[in-house]
gemmi code that builds the backbone of each chain (N, CA, C; Angstrom):
import gemmi

chains = {
    "A": [
        ("MET", (3.844, 12.311, -18.266), (3.867, 11.651, -16.967), (2.786, 12.236, -16.082)),
        ("SER", (2.353, 11.435, -15.105), (1.310, 11.900, -14.194), (1.851, 13.000, -13.291)),
        ("ARG", (0.975, 13.958, -12.942), (1.427, 15.090, -12.144), (1.683, 14.712, -10.686)),
        ("ALA", (0.906, 13.769, -10.155), (1.047, 13.393, -8.743), (0.975, 11.880, -8.627)),
        ("SER", (2.017, 11.265, -8.086), (2.062, 9.806, -8.063), (2.586, 9.278, -6.740)),
        ("ILE", (2.030, 8.134, -6.332), (2.603, 7.340, -5.256), (3.349, 6.209, -5.964)),
        ("VAL", (4.636, 6.057, -5.676), (5.436, 5.071, -6.413), (6.105, 4.090, -5.443)),
        ("THR", (6.466, 2.930, -5.976), (7.142, 1.926, -5.150), (8.598, 1.738, -5.591)),
        ("ARG", (9.035, 2.552, -6.552), (10.416, 2.467, -7.059), (11.189, 3.705, -6.612)),
        ("GLU", (12.468, 3.724, -6.936), (13.281, 4.902, -6.632), (12.767, 6.114, -7.395)),
        ("ILE", (12.884, 7.292, -6.779), (12.458, 8.530, -7.429), (13.606, 9.068, -8.275)),
        ("ASP", (13.306, 9.305, -9.554), (14.318, 9.787, -10.497), (14.159, 11.296, -10.642)),
        ("LEU", (14.966, 12.037, -9.888), (14.832, 13.489, -9.824), (15.042, 14.150, -11.189)),
        ("ALA", (16.019, 13.670, -11.921), (16.330, 14.280, -13.225), (15.122, 14.183, -14.160)),
        ("ARG", (14.420, 13.069, -14.076), (13.245, 12.870, -14.926), (12.139, 13.870, -14.559)),
        ("LEU", (11.985, 14.124, -13.256), (10.958, 15.070, -12.814), (11.300, 16.491, -13.277)),
        ("VAL", (12.568, 16.837, -13.195), (12.982, 18.172, -13.631), (12.710, 18.345, -15.127)),
        ("GLU", (13.033, 17.314, -15.912), (12.802, 17.413, -17.363), (11.315, 17.557, -17.673)),
        ("ALA", (10.464, 16.982, -16.801), (9.012, 17.023, -17.043), (8.455, 18.440, -16.941)),
        ("VAL", (9.122, 19.324, -16.176), (8.593, 20.693, -16.024), (9.403, 21.740, -16.795)),
        ("ARG", (10.557, 21.321, -17.336), (11.413, 22.283, -18.040), (10.717, 22.788, -19.304)),
        ("SER", (10.757, 24.115, -19.517), (10.197, 24.651, -20.764), (10.821, 26.020, -21.035)),
        ("PRO", (10.745, 26.470, -22.299), (11.392, 27.753, -22.655), (10.870, 28.939, -21.851)),
        ("SER", (9.617, 28.890, -21.412), (9.050, 30.048, -20.698), (9.385, 30.052, -19.207)),
        ("HIS", (9.921, 28.956, -18.700), (10.234, 28.868, -17.271), (11.676, 29.285, -17.006)),
        ("GLY", (11.838, 30.287, -16.141), (13.192, 30.676, -15.778), (13.633, 30.081, -14.459)),
        ("ALA", (12.728, 29.389, -13.782), (13.064, 28.843, -12.469), (12.393, 27.497, -12.265)),
        ("ILE", (13.170, 26.562, -11.736), (12.615, 25.264, -11.332), (13.028, 25.065, -9.878)),
        ("SER", (12.021, 24.961, -8.995), (12.301, 24.745, -7.572), (12.069, 23.279, -7.242)),
        ("ILE", (12.978, 22.735, -6.424), (12.930, 21.302, -6.104), (12.947, 21.131, -4.593)),
        ("PHE", (11.998, 20.353, -4.057), (12.116, 19.924, -2.667), (12.287, 18.409, -2.663)),
        ("VAL", (13.282, 17.949, -1.928), (13.522, 16.511, -1.810), (13.523, 16.146, -0.333)),
        ("GLY", (12.679, 15.195, 0.037), (12.674, 14.689, 1.407), (13.414, 13.369, 1.467)),
        ("THR", (14.271, 13.225, 2.471), (15.070, 12.005, 2.588), (14.914, 11.395, 3.978)),
        ("VAL", (15.284, 10.140, 4.110), (15.122, 9.416, 5.372), (16.283, 9.756, 6.310)),
        ("ARG", (15.916, 10.266, 7.489), (16.905, 10.715, 8.475), (17.205, 9.593, 9.467)),
        ("ASP", (18.429, 9.578, 9.982), (18.847, 8.457, 10.835), (18.536, 8.666, 12.326)),
        ("LEU", (17.897, 9.788, 12.652), (17.615, 10.063, 14.067), (16.254, 10.724, 14.169)),
        ("ASN", (15.410, 10.254, 15.064), (14.142, 10.931, 15.310), (13.807, 10.867, 16.778)),
        ("ASP", (13.567, 12.048, 17.362), (13.162, 12.103, 18.763), (14.198, 11.401, 19.654)),
        ("GLY", (15.476, 11.548, 19.283), (16.539, 10.974, 20.086), (16.788, 9.491, 19.854)),
        ("ARG", (16.051, 8.875, 18.934), (16.220, 7.438, 18.696), (16.909, 7.189, 17.360)),
        ("SER", (17.780, 6.207, 17.335), (18.527, 5.875, 16.129), (17.624, 5.072, 15.182)),
        ("VAL", (17.403, 5.624, 13.984), (16.497, 5.017, 12.997), (17.322, 4.260, 11.953)),
        ("SER", (16.878, 3.034, 11.605), (17.618, 2.254, 10.605), (16.909, 2.242, 9.253)),
        ("ALA", (15.591, 2.462, 9.255), (14.812, 2.494, 8.005), (13.426, 3.050, 8.311)),
        ("ILE", (12.722, 3.455, 7.266), (11.324, 3.884, 7.437), (10.467, 3.141, 6.428)),
        ("GLU", (9.362, 2.607, 6.939), (8.412, 1.897, 6.090), (7.208, 2.809, 5.853)),
        ("TYR", (7.049, 3.264, 4.612), (5.924, 4.136, 4.255), (4.788, 3.301, 3.691)),
        ("SER", (3.559, 3.662, 4.095), (2.376, 3.055, 3.479), (1.372, 4.162, 3.193)),
        ("ALA", (0.382, 3.867, 2.363), (-0.556, 4.911, 1.948), (-1.925, 4.328, 1.643)),
        ("TYR", (-2.918, 5.177, 1.739), (-4.234, 4.916, 1.140), (-4.071, 5.511, -0.252)),
        ("THR", (-3.533, 4.680, -1.148), (-2.982, 5.201, -2.400), (-3.994, 5.979, -3.243)),
        ("ALA", (-5.210, 5.443, -3.363), (-6.194, 6.101, -4.232), (-6.485, 7.513, -3.738)),
        ("MET", (-6.680, 7.654, -2.412), (-6.971, 8.983, -1.874), (-5.729, 9.863, -1.878)),
        ("ALA", (-4.581, 9.279, -1.576), (-3.347, 10.065, -1.524), (-3.083, 10.722, -2.880)),
        ("GLN", (-3.277, 9.969, -3.964), (-3.044, 10.549, -5.290), (-4.030, 11.673, -5.570)),
        ("GLU", (-5.296, 11.474, -5.182), (-6.294, 12.532, -5.417), (-5.990, 13.765, -4.567)),
        ("GLU", (-5.560, 13.553, -3.319), (-5.251, 14.685, -2.432), (-4.029, 15.444, -2.968)),
        ("LEU", (-3.041, 14.709, -3.470), (-1.875, 15.373, -4.077), (-2.301, 16.219, -5.276)),
        ("GLU", (-3.224, 15.683, -6.068), (-3.731, 16.450, -7.228), (-4.440, 17.720, -6.753)),
        ("ARG", (-5.235, 17.597, -5.678), (-5.948, 18.776, -5.168), (-4.952, 19.833, -4.686)),
        ("ILE", (-3.900, 19.381, -4.008), (-2.883, 20.324, -3.516), (-2.159, 20.981, -4.699)),
        ("ALA", (-1.874, 20.202, -5.720), (-1.220, 20.767, -6.918), (-2.130, 21.810, -7.570)),
        ("ASP", (-3.426, 21.515, -7.648), (-4.389, 22.489, -8.201), (-4.375, 23.778, -7.390)),
        ("GLU", (-4.414, 23.632, -6.065), (-4.418, 24.813, -5.190), (-3.165, 25.651, -5.404)),
        ("SER", (-2.021, 24.978, -5.530), (-0.771, 25.722, -5.670), (-0.731, 26.460, -7.005)),
        ("GLU", (-1.334, 25.861, -8.027), (-1.364, 26.550, -9.330), (-2.199, 27.817, -9.252)),
        ("LYS", (-3.350, 27.712, -8.540), (-4.213, 28.910, -8.394), (-3.523, 29.963, -7.522)),
        ("ARG", (-2.889, 29.497, -6.447), (-2.320, 30.403, -5.451), (-1.067, 31.128, -5.951)),
        ("PHE", (-0.193, 30.404, -6.653), (1.111, 30.982, -7.017), (1.299, 31.160, -8.521)),
        ("GLY", (0.324, 30.686, -9.306), (0.406, 30.882, -10.749), (1.383, 29.962, -11.467)),
        ("VAL", (1.837, 28.911, -10.777), (2.733, 27.984, -11.479), (1.908, 27.141, -12.441)),
        ("SER", (2.520, 26.758, -13.543), (1.778, 25.969, -14.522), (2.330, 24.555, -14.622)),
        ("ALA", (3.436, 24.299, -13.973), (4.035, 22.967, -14.086), (4.513, 22.491, -12.721)),
        ("VAL", (3.842, 21.437, -12.222), (4.179, 20.853, -10.928), (4.196, 19.342, -11.077)),
        ("VAL", (5.196, 18.676, -10.521), (5.132, 17.216, -10.404), (5.527, 16.822, -8.977)),
        ("ILE", (4.806, 15.822, -8.470), (5.039, 15.330, -7.112), (5.130, 13.809, -7.183)),
        ("GLU", (6.178, 13.258, -6.571), (6.227, 11.793, -6.404), (6.520, 11.493, -4.949)),
        ("HIS", (5.738, 10.595, -4.355), (6.000, 10.115, -2.998), (6.201, 8.611, -3.078)),
        ("ARG", (7.305, 8.156, -2.526), (7.610, 6.723, -2.567), (7.058, 6.034, -1.319)),
        ("ILE", (6.556, 4.806, -1.464), (6.154, 3.999, -0.308), (6.934, 2.682, -0.330)),
        ("GLY", (6.850, 1.950, 0.806), (7.645, 0.736, 0.963), (8.733, 1.002, 1.996)),
        ("VAL", (9.684, 0.069, 2.121), (10.759, 0.232, 3.103), (11.911, 1.004, 2.459)),
        ("LEU", (12.265, 2.137, 3.062), (13.351, 2.985, 2.537), (14.509, 3.010, 3.525)),
        ("ASP", (15.718, 2.936, 2.988), (16.921, 3.004, 3.816), (17.254, 4.462, 4.144)),
        ("ILE", (18.136, 4.632, 5.112), (18.612, 5.963, 5.490), (19.168, 6.688, 4.260)),
        ("SER", (18.828, 7.952, 4.139), (19.272, 8.847, 3.051), (18.523, 8.654, 1.733)),
        ("GLU", (17.692, 7.631, 1.623), (16.945, 7.477, 0.369), (15.890, 8.576, 0.266)),
        ("THR", (15.490, 8.869, -0.972), (14.493, 9.907, -1.225), (13.091, 9.353, -1.051)),
        ("SER", (12.328, 10.000, -0.143), (10.943, 9.572, 0.076), (9.964, 10.410, -0.731)),
        ("ILE", (10.338, 11.660, -0.977), (9.435, 12.531, -1.737), (10.227, 13.545, -2.551)),
        ("ALA", (9.686, 13.866, -3.731), (10.248, 14.957, -4.531), (9.094, 15.795, -5.064)),
        ("ILE", (9.260, 17.103, -4.935), (8.278, 18.068, -5.438), (9.040, 19.026, -6.346)),
        ("VAL", (8.565, 19.179, -7.570), (9.261, 20.030, -8.537), (8.243, 21.002, -9.134)),
        ("ALA", (8.566, 22.301, -9.085), (7.644, 23.316, -9.595), (8.405, 24.294, -10.474)),
        ("ALA", (7.785, 24.671, -11.580), (8.439, 25.592, -12.517), (7.574, 26.819, -12.756)),
        ("HIS", (8.244, 27.953, -12.972), (7.560, 29.236, -13.177), (8.540, 30.133, -13.929)),
        ("PRO", (8.031, 31.179, -14.590), (8.974, 32.107, -15.229), (9.954, 32.717, -14.225)),
        ("HIS", (9.521, 32.892, -12.943), (10.375, 33.545, -11.933), (10.510, 32.687, -10.675)),
        ("ARG", (11.595, 32.940, -9.903), (11.934, 32.017, -8.813), (10.974, 32.034, -7.625)),
        ("ALA", (10.454, 33.214, -7.241), (9.679, 33.263, -6.004), (8.429, 32.370, -6.036)),
        ("PRO", (7.604, 32.454, -7.083), (6.432, 31.567, -7.101), (6.818, 30.083, -7.136)),
        ("ALA", (7.917, 29.761, -7.821), (8.344, 28.352, -7.880), (8.730, 27.857, -6.480)),
        ("MET", (9.483, 28.702, -5.751), (9.924, 28.302, -4.404), (8.755, 28.274, -3.423)),
        ("ASP", (7.845, 29.257, -3.535), (6.665, 29.268, -2.662), (5.821, 28.009, -2.888)),
        ("THR", (5.773, 27.558, -4.123), (4.948, 26.392, -4.455), (5.465, 25.123, -3.787)),
        ("THR", (6.770, 24.877, -3.880), (7.287, 23.637, -3.274), (7.093, 23.672, -1.757)),
        ("ARG", (7.276, 24.844, -1.152), (7.076, 24.965, 0.305), (5.611, 24.705, 0.673)),
        ("TYR", (4.698, 25.323, -0.079), (3.275, 25.140, 0.189), (2.897, 23.658, 0.071)),
        ("ILE", (3.361, 23.012, -0.991), (2.959, 21.624, -1.234), (3.468, 20.697, -0.132)),
        ("ILE", (4.707, 20.829, 0.298), (5.200, 19.903, 1.335), (4.467, 20.146, 2.655)),
        ("GLU", (4.181, 21.414, 2.970), (3.467, 21.678, 4.234), (2.056, 21.088, 4.196)),
        ("GLU", (1.382, 21.187, 3.062), (0.029, 20.621, 2.954), (0.068, 19.097, 2.981)),
        ("ILE", (1.072, 18.509, 2.342), (1.194, 17.044, 2.366), (1.283, 16.568, 3.802)),
        ("LYS", (2.044, 17.282, 4.611), (2.237, 16.850, 6.001), (0.955, 16.944, 6.818)),
        ("LYS", (0.001, 17.767, 6.367), (-1.262, 17.901, 7.103), (-2.327, 16.923, 6.644)),
        ("ARG", (-2.358, 16.576, 5.366), (-3.599, 15.992, 4.845), (-3.487, 14.873, 3.821)),
        ("VAL", (-2.311, 14.445, 3.455), (-2.240, 13.341, 2.483), (-2.092, 12.021, 3.255)),
        ("PRO", (-2.997, 11.060, 3.009), (-3.000, 9.828, 3.814), (-1.827, 8.885, 3.507)),
        ("ILE", (-0.696, 9.258, 4.085), (0.531, 8.459, 4.003), (1.036, 8.329, 5.435)),
        ("TRP", (1.541, 7.142, 5.769), (1.997, 6.889, 7.138), (3.402, 6.314, 7.114)),
        ("LYS", (4.113, 6.504, 8.234), (5.432, 5.881, 8.297), (5.616, 5.139, 9.603)),
        ("MET", (6.203, 3.954, 9.467), (6.608, 3.176, 10.626), (8.128, 3.223, 10.666)),
        ("GLU", (8.652, 3.753, 11.778), (10.100, 3.823, 11.904), (10.639, 2.495, 12.419)),
        ("HIS", (11.722, 2.055, 11.792), (12.450, 0.868, 12.263), (13.673, 1.410, 12.993)),
        ("TYR", (13.830, 1.033, 14.258), (14.948, 1.554, 15.049), (16.115, 0.573, 15.063)),
        ("SER", (17.271, 1.129, 15.372), (18.487, 0.307, 15.366), (18.441, -0.797, 16.410)),
        ("ASP", (17.630, -0.609, 17.466), (17.531, -1.655, 18.502), (16.537, -2.754, 18.120)),
        ("GLY", (15.985, -2.711, 16.881), (15.104, -3.768, 16.410), (13.621, -3.495, 16.630)),
        ("THR", (13.296, -2.428, 17.373), (11.877, -2.112, 17.591), (11.334, -1.273, 16.429)),
        ("ARG", (10.009, -1.188, 16.379), (9.331, -0.428, 15.321), (8.189, 0.357, 15.928)),
        ("GLU", (7.896, 1.509, 15.353), (6.812, 2.329, 15.893), (6.195, 3.201, 14.806)),
        ("TRP", (4.861, 3.347, 14.843), (4.190, 4.290, 13.932), (4.522, 5.704, 14.359)),
        ("VAL", (4.800, 6.562, 13.383), (5.064, 7.966, 13.688), (3.727, 8.709, 13.747)),
        ("ASP", (3.516, 9.423, 14.867), (2.295, 10.207, 15.041), (2.689, 11.670, 15.269)),
        ("PRO", (2.715, 12.474, 14.198), (3.164, 13.873, 14.328), (2.277, 14.673, 15.283)),
        ("THR", (1.017, 14.301, 15.453), (0.144, 15.051, 16.359), (0.605, 14.855, 17.801)),
        ("ARG", (1.157, 13.699, 18.090), (1.648, 13.419, 19.447), (2.999, 14.112, 19.675)),
        ("VAL", (3.885, 14.039, 18.687), (5.210, 14.667, 18.794), (5.061, 16.175, 18.964)),
        ("ALA", (4.076, 16.764, 18.243), (3.895, 18.214, 18.284), (3.586, 18.697, 19.699)),
        ("LYS", (2.937, 17.851, 20.488), (2.612, 18.259, 21.854), (3.828, 18.183, 22.765)),
        ("GLN", (4.788, 17.324, 22.394), (5.933, 17.102, 23.279), (7.111, 18.022, 22.996)),
        ("THR", (7.336, 18.307, 21.711), (8.507, 19.106, 21.353), (8.104, 20.188, 20.371)),
        ("SER", (8.873, 21.261, 20.325), (8.590, 22.296, 19.341), (9.137, 21.845, 17.993)),
        ("PRO", (8.530, 22.316, 16.888), (8.990, 21.877, 15.573), (10.420, 22.327, 15.279)),
        ("ALA", (11.132, 21.529, 14.489), (12.524, 21.837, 14.165), (12.583, 23.054, 13.254)),
    ],
    "B": [
        ("MET", (-31.701, 0.297, 6.563), (-30.469, -0.274, 7.123), (-29.617, -0.856, 5.997)),
        ("TYR", (-28.330, -0.545, 6.027), (-27.424, -1.146, 5.061), (-26.062, -1.360, 5.710)),
        ("THR", (-25.246, -2.144, 5.033), (-23.918, -2.454, 5.578), (-22.868, -1.664, 4.812)),
        ("VAL", (-21.956, -1.052, 5.565), (-20.855, -0.341, 4.909), (-19.527, -0.997, 5.297)),
        ("THR", (-18.557, -0.855, 4.424), (-17.203, -1.339, 4.715), (-16.315, -0.135, 4.998)),
        ("VAL", (-15.615, -0.183, 6.124), (-14.698, 0.902, 6.485), (-13.274, 0.391, 6.330)),
        ("GLN", (-12.490, 1.054, 5.483), (-11.079, 0.664, 5.315), (-10.258, 1.224, 6.485)),
        ("LEU", (-9.330, 0.407, 6.945), (-8.472, 0.801, 8.067), (-7.022, 0.767, 7.603)),
        ("PHE", (-6.225, 1.704, 8.109), (-4.828, 1.791, 7.672), (-3.894, 1.946, 8.868)),
        ("ALA", (-2.654, 1.562, 8.638), (-1.533, 1.863, 9.540), (-1.869, 1.541, 10.998)),
        ("SER", (-1.679, 2.518, 11.913), (-1.835, 2.236, 13.343), (-3.270, 1.835, 13.692)),
        ("TYR", (-4.252, 2.375, 12.957), (-5.644, 2.023, 13.265), (-5.953, 0.579, 12.846)),
        ("ALA", (-5.353, 0.126, 11.763), (-5.525, -1.273, 11.357), (-4.933, -2.193, 12.421)),
        ("GLU", (-3.811, -1.759, 12.990), (-3.199, -2.567, 14.071), (-4.081, -2.585, 15.310)),
        ("LEU", (-4.588, -1.412, 15.710), (-5.425, -1.334, 16.909), (-6.662, -2.226, 16.782)),
        ("LEU", (-7.276, -2.202, 15.597), (-8.530, -2.925, 15.401), (-8.310, -4.332, 14.836)),
        ("GLY", (-7.057, -4.668, 14.552), (-6.728, -6.036, 14.145), (-7.229, -6.428, 12.769)),
        ("SER", (-7.437, -5.458, 11.889), (-7.960, -5.774, 10.554), (-7.720, -4.590, 9.615)),
        ("THR", (-7.765, -4.838, 8.305), (-7.629, -3.726, 7.361), (-8.992, -3.229, 6.864)),
        ("ALA", (-10.062, -3.878, 7.335), (-11.409, -3.404, 6.978), (-12.421, -3.996, 7.953)),
        ("VAL", (-13.470, -3.218, 8.236), (-14.573, -3.740, 9.059), (-15.891, -3.421, 8.363)),
        ("GLU", (-16.872, -4.320, 8.573), (-18.216, -4.075, 8.041), (-19.109, -3.669, 9.190)),
        ("LEU", (-19.915, -2.625, 8.976), (-20.779, -2.116, 10.042), (-22.172, -1.860, 9.488)),
        ("PRO", (-23.211, -2.099, 10.313), (-24.580, -1.790, 9.877), (-24.890, -0.327, 10.164)),
        ("LEU", (-25.497, 0.356, 9.204), (-25.873, 1.758, 9.413), (-27.347, 1.941, 9.042)),
        ("ALA", (-28.035, 2.798, 9.818), (-29.410, 3.150, 9.466), (-29.376, 4.182, 8.351)),
        ("SER", (-30.420, 4.214, 7.530), (-30.503, 5.223, 6.468), (-30.388, 6.611, 7.074)),
        ("GLY", (-29.633, 7.474, 6.431), (-29.469, 8.836, 6.943), (-28.389, 8.955, 8.001)),
        ("ALA", (-27.656, 7.873, 8.264), (-26.601, 7.910, 9.288), (-25.510, 8.901, 8.879)),
        ("THR", (-24.929, 9.549, 9.875), (-23.871, 10.533, 9.621), (-22.507, 9.943, 9.983)),
        ("VAL", (-21.473, 10.711, 9.708), (-20.112, 10.320, 10.074), (-20.021, 10.110, 11.594)),
        ("ASN", (-20.675, 10.976, 12.359), (-20.687, 10.799, 13.822), (-21.316, 9.476, 14.237)),
        ("ASP", (-22.406, 9.095, 13.583), (-23.053, 7.803, 13.879), (-22.077, 6.660, 13.585)),
        ("LEU", (-21.377, 6.778, 12.461), (-20.409, 5.749, 12.092), (-19.314, 5.648, 13.159)),
        ("LEU", (-18.857, 6.800, 13.651), (-17.793, 6.792, 14.662), (-18.271, 6.114, 15.954)),
        ("ARG", (-19.542, 6.285, 16.291), (-20.078, 5.588, 17.487), (-19.971, 4.081, 17.307)),
        ("HIS", (-20.302, 3.585, 16.122), (-20.181, 2.146, 15.832), (-18.722, 1.702, 15.925)),
        ("ILE", (-17.836, 2.518, 15.363), (-16.408, 2.155, 15.350), (-15.868, 2.095, 16.783)),
        ("ARG", (-16.289, 3.037, 17.631), (-15.784, 3.067, 19.016), (-16.207, 1.847, 19.812)),
        ("ALA", (-17.272, 1.180, 19.362), (-17.753, -0.010, 20.082), (-16.983, -1.274, 19.681)),
        ("LEU", (-16.108, -1.153, 18.690), (-15.371, -2.348, 18.219), (-14.276, -2.727, 19.210)),
        ("PRO", (-13.960, -4.025, 19.290), (-12.840, -4.439, 20.141), (-11.551, -3.763, 19.686)),
        ("GLY", (-10.793, -3.223, 20.625), (-9.523, -2.569, 20.296), (-9.656, -1.086, 20.031)),
        ("ALA", (-10.902, -0.580, 19.950), (-11.099, 0.830, 19.578), (-10.887, 1.792, 20.738)),
        ("GLY", (-10.662, 1.264, 21.924), (-10.508, 2.115, 23.104), (-9.346, 3.086, 23.007)),
        ("ARG", (-8.343, 2.750, 22.184), (-7.169, 3.627, 22.092), (-7.230, 4.592, 20.906)),
        ("LEU", (-8.364, 4.601, 20.197), (-8.510, 5.594, 19.126), (-8.656, 6.977, 19.752)),
        ("PRO", (-8.228, 8.043, 19.053), (-8.455, 9.394, 19.579), (-9.945, 9.715, 19.621)),
        ("SER", (-10.307, 10.808, 20.292), (-11.736, 11.114, 20.476), (-12.433, 11.418, 19.140)),
        ("ALA", (-11.720, 12.023, 18.221), (-12.358, 12.359, 16.937), (-11.453, 11.981, 15.772)),
        ("PRO", (-11.341, 10.701, 15.473), (-10.490, 10.311, 14.330), (-11.082, 10.819, 13.014)),
        ("ARG", (-10.218, 11.074, 12.038), (-10.689, 11.603, 10.762), (-11.267, 10.475, 9.897)),
        ("ILE", (-12.362, 10.805, 9.218), (-13.007, 9.883, 8.285), (-12.923, 10.477, 6.888)),
        ("ALA", (-12.651, 9.622, 5.911), (-12.728, 10.070, 4.511), (-13.911, 9.375, 3.852)),
        ("LEU", (-14.704, 10.144, 3.125), (-15.798, 9.605, 2.308), (-15.447, 9.851, 0.855)),
        ("ASN", (-15.429, 8.770, 0.095), (-15.115, 8.886, -1.338), (-13.836, 9.680, -1.573)),
        ("ARG", (-12.830, 9.344, -0.762), (-11.461, 9.870, -0.918), (-11.331, 11.360, -0.612)),
        ("THR", (-12.268, 11.883, 0.191), (-12.191, 13.278, 0.628), (-12.502, 13.319, 2.118)),
        ("PHE", (-11.795, 14.162, 2.897), (-12.077, 14.251, 4.327), (-13.515, 14.704, 4.550)),
        ("ALA", (-14.196, 14.033, 5.487), (-15.616, 14.291, 5.724), (-15.800, 15.122, 6.985)),
        ("THR", (-16.953, 15.802, 7.069), (-17.317, 16.540, 8.285), (-18.195, 15.630, 9.150)),
        ("PRO", (-18.265, 15.900, 10.486), (-18.987, 14.993, 11.397), (-20.463, 14.811, 11.056)),
        ("ASP", (-21.091, 15.853, 10.484), (-22.532, 15.744, 10.218), (-22.846, 15.287, 8.794)),
        ("GLN", (-21.822, 14.938, 8.054), (-22.034, 14.491, 6.672), (-22.764, 13.145, 6.646)),
        ("ILE", (-23.730, 13.013, 5.741), (-24.527, 11.778, 5.663), (-23.817, 10.748, 4.787)),
        ("ILE", (-23.839, 9.511, 5.264), (-23.177, 8.428, 4.534), (-24.212, 7.706, 3.671)),
        ("GLU", (-23.905, 7.577, 2.406), (-24.804, 6.903, 1.469), (-24.307, 5.474, 1.245)),
        ("ALA", (-25.256, 4.581, 0.928), (-24.865, 3.204, 0.600), (-23.894, 3.253, -0.582)),
        ("GLY", (-22.835, 2.466, -0.515), (-21.882, 2.425, -1.621), (-20.756, 3.437, -1.510)),
        ("ASP", (-20.802, 4.324, -0.508), (-19.701, 5.274, -0.321), (-18.405, 4.525, 0.001)),
        ("GLU", (-17.287, 5.051, -0.482), (-15.973, 4.514, -0.098), (-15.576, 5.203, 1.211)),
        ("ILE", (-15.419, 4.403, 2.267), (-15.221, 4.965, 3.607), (-13.873, 4.509, 4.163)),
        ("ALA", (-13.158, 5.435, 4.775), (-11.874, 5.068, 5.395), (-11.677, 5.851, 6.685)),
        ("LEU", (-11.075, 5.191, 7.640), (-10.694, 5.815, 8.908), (-9.210, 6.186, 8.764)),
        ("ILE", (-8.902, 7.468, 8.952), (-7.570, 7.977, 8.599), (-6.744, 8.299, 9.858)),
        ("PRO", (-5.708, 7.538, 10.145), (-4.814, 7.862, 11.273), (-4.066, 9.178, 11.007)),
        ("PRO", (-3.449, 9.755, 12.042), (-2.642, 10.961, 11.830), (-1.625, 10.724, 10.716)),
        ("VAL", (-1.610, 11.625, 9.725), (-0.774, 11.384, 8.550), (0.680, 11.779, 8.844)),
        ("ALA", (1.600, 11.145, 8.115), (3.028, 11.359, 8.397), (3.852, 11.275, 7.118)),
        ("GLY", (3.279, 11.799, 6.022), (4.007, 11.740, 4.755), (5.154, 12.735, 4.712)),
        ("GLY", (5.926, 12.644, 3.648), (7.032, 13.575, 3.448), (8.370, 12.920, 3.680)),
    ],
}
model = gemmi.Model(1)
for chain_id, residues in chains.items():
    chain = gemmi.Chain(chain_id)
    for i, (resn, *xyz) in enumerate(residues, 1):
        res = gemmi.Residue()
        res.name, res.seqid = resn, gemmi.SeqId(i, " ")
        for name, pos in zip(("N", "CA", "C"), xyz):
            atom = gemmi.Atom()
            atom.name, atom.element = name, gemmi.Element(name[0])
            atom.pos, atom.b_iso = gemmi.Position(*pos), 0.0
            res.add_atom(atom)
        chain.add_residue(res)
    model.add_chain(chain)
structure = gemmi.Structure()
structure.add_model(model)
structure.setup_entities()
């Protein structure tokens, strides 16, 4: 399977875990991002993700390469889903394996933080009152402190 | 002089009313030159002062030179995850 993918179907976590499982790995770290029902005090009913898919996949690959050099992990898979997602659905899964737990856990943390800075994926929030708005984290960061 | 196509996404596509624009560039034009052209487009008044540009699927620096045939995109603030 491809190491970094933008997908339009449901993310199958078990499949991603099997992709990195191996006899030499004693730890598999998993980060799963899901759609939250509240943002900035507003009730959210769904999130519509879109991407510059060609660049997003290449940027995910670059981040995976960096994490392998930085933490020594040899097995990483990343899937980010686009399209309209309902509350609680999985938008992203990052799975990293290593002989020991610390590098595996550091890897998933590093990858999600880098994705939030530089992978060209966008979300439009659909609110319960019927309105919709593009999420701009650079604007939110000026108004509120990070959670 | 050559014509380049700039891909637009998400909020920037909405602001500019299209998913792509064609712009004329002089030979040796930089990313900054391209941004000057983009700012002159109808609807561009609400773009930030320094929007990010990607050249050939990699974030570009302001003084980077744009070659004919480059894949160019204007990148809104990202919100993946």
